C-alpha positions as CSV (number, residue, x, y, z in Angstrom):
1,M,-62.4,21.8,-18.7
2,T,-62.4,18.1,-18.5
3,R,-59.3,16.0,-17.7
4,I,-57.6,14.0,-20.6
5,K,-56.2,10.6,-19.6
6,R,-53.4,9.6,-21.6
7,G,-53.0,6.2,-20.4
8,S,-53.7,4.5,-23.7
9,I,-51.1,6.7,-25.6
10,A,-48.2,6.0,-23.3
11,R,-49.1,2.3,-22.8
12,K,-48.8,2.1,-26.6
13,R,-45.3,3.8,-26.8
14,R,-44.1,1.6,-24.0
15,T,-45.4,-1.5,-25.6
16,K,-43.6,-0.4,-28.9
17,I,-40.4,-0.2,-26.9
18,R,-40.9,-3.4,-24.9
19,F,-41.4,-5.2,-28.2
20,F,-38.1,-4.3,-29.5
21,T,-36.3,-4.8,-26.0
22,S,-38.1,-8.2,-25.1
23,R,-35.1,-10.2,-26.0
24,F,-32.7,-8.1,-23.7
25,R,-31.8,-9.6,-20.2
26,G,-32.8,-8.3,-17.0
27,A,-34.1,-4.8,-16.2
28,H,-33.2,-4.0,-19.7
29,S,-36.2,-5.5,-20.8
30,K,-38.5,-5.1,-17.8
31,L,-38.0,-1.3,-16.8
32,I,-39.0,1.4,-19.0
33,R,-36.4,3.9,-18.6
34,T,-33.3,1.4,-18.9
35,S,-35.2,-0.2,-21.9
36,I,-35.3,3.1,-23.7
37,Q,-31.6,3.7,-23.0
38,Q,-30.7,0.3,-24.4
39,G,-32.9,0.4,-27.3
40,I,-31.1,3.6,-28.5
41,R,-27.7,2.1,-27.6
42,A,-28.6,-0.8,-29.4
43,F,-29.5,1.3,-32.7
44,V,-26.5,3.3,-32.3
45,S,-24.3,0.0,-32.3
46,A,-26.1,-1.6,-35.1
47,D,-25.4,1.6,-37.2
48,R,-21.9,1.8,-36.2
49,D,-21.3,-1.9,-36.8
50,R,-22.8,-2.2,-40.2
51,D,-19.7,0.0,-41.4
52,I,-17.3,-1.9,-39.4
53,Q,-18.9,-5.3,-40.9
54,K,-18.1,-3.9,-44.3
55,R,-14.5,-3.1,-43.5
56,D,-14.0,-6.6,-42.1
57,F,-15.5,-8.5,-44.9
58,R,-13.4,-6.4,-47.4
59,R,-10.2,-7.5,-45.3
60,L,-11.3,-11.0,-45.3
61,W,-11.5,-11.0,-49.1
62,I,-8.1,-9.4,-49.4
63,T,-6.5,-12.0,-47.2
64,R,-8.1,-14.9,-49.1
65,L,-7.1,-13.5,-52.4
66,N,-3.5,-12.7,-51.2
67,A,-3.2,-16.5,-49.9
68,V,-4.4,-18.1,-53.0
69,S,-2.7,-15.8,-55.5
70,R,0.7,-16.5,-53.6
71,E,-0.2,-20.2,-54.0
72,I,-0.8,-20.0,-57.6
73,G,2.3,-18.0,-58.8
74,I,5.7,-17.6,-57.4
75,S,6.3,-14.1,-56.0
76,Y,2.8,-13.0,-57.4
77,N,1.0,-11.2,-54.5
78,Y,-2.3,-9.6,-54.2
79,S,-1.4,-5.9,-55.1
80,K,0.2,-7.0,-58.2
81,F,-2.8,-9.3,-59.1
82,I,-5.3,-6.4,-58.6
83,H,-3.1,-4.0,-60.6
84,D,-2.8,-6.4,-63.4
85,L,-6.6,-6.8,-63.4
86,Y,-7.3,-3.0,-63.7
87,Q,-4.6,-2.7,-66.3
88,N,-6.3,-5.2,-68.5
89,Q,-9.8,-3.8,-67.6
90,L,-11.2,-7.1,-66.3
91,L,-13.3,-5.5,-63.6
92,L,-14.4,-8.2,-61.0
93,N,-14.8,-6.9,-57.3
94,R,-13.0,-8.6,-54.5
95,K,-16.0,-10.5,-53.1
96,I,-16.7,-12.3,-56.6
97,L,-12.5,-13.0,-56.7
98,A,-12.6,-14.4,-53.2
99,Q,-15.5,-16.7,-53.9
100,I,-13.9,-18.1,-57.2
101,A,-10.6,-18.5,-55.2
102,I,-12.5,-20.6,-52.4
103,L,-14.7,-22.7,-54.8
104,N,-12.5,-23.1,-57.9
105,R,-8.8,-22.2,-57.7
106,K,-8.4,-23.4,-61.1
107,C,-10.5,-20.7,-62.3
108,L,-8.6,-18.0,-60.5
109,S,-5.4,-19.6,-62.0
110,I,-6.8,-19.3,-65.4
111,I,-7.6,-15.6,-64.8
112,S,-4.2,-14.9,-63.7
113,N,-2.6,-16.8,-66.6
114,E,-4.7,-14.7,-68.7
115,I,-3.3,-11.6,-67.2
116,L,0.1,-12.7,-67.5
117,N,-0.4,-13.6,-71.0
118,I,-1.8,-10.3,-72.0
119,K,1.2,-8.5,-70.6
């Protein structure tokens, strides 16, 4: 039986790994074993940090809404604002409300006044 050389298949696999890890520093992009390990680690970190990023942005939106809603009305905080939104079935998510709060505070004050008038 003749000998089958695997050189081209192994080279394809290594170049695919090197393409992903080419931006890493030092041995993490040069040596195959460490580049495989760092590639796996990078994918794991990216997967985990997507969830953390979602949490962080939600916290940021809530903080912005709380700050602006306290400026608009005296003793009218974020939790009461969101509660009143849901009571009056004005279903705007926190991201959109935070963008409105940053770009146009008057519009957010109009929304909060509408909520208070409906009560």
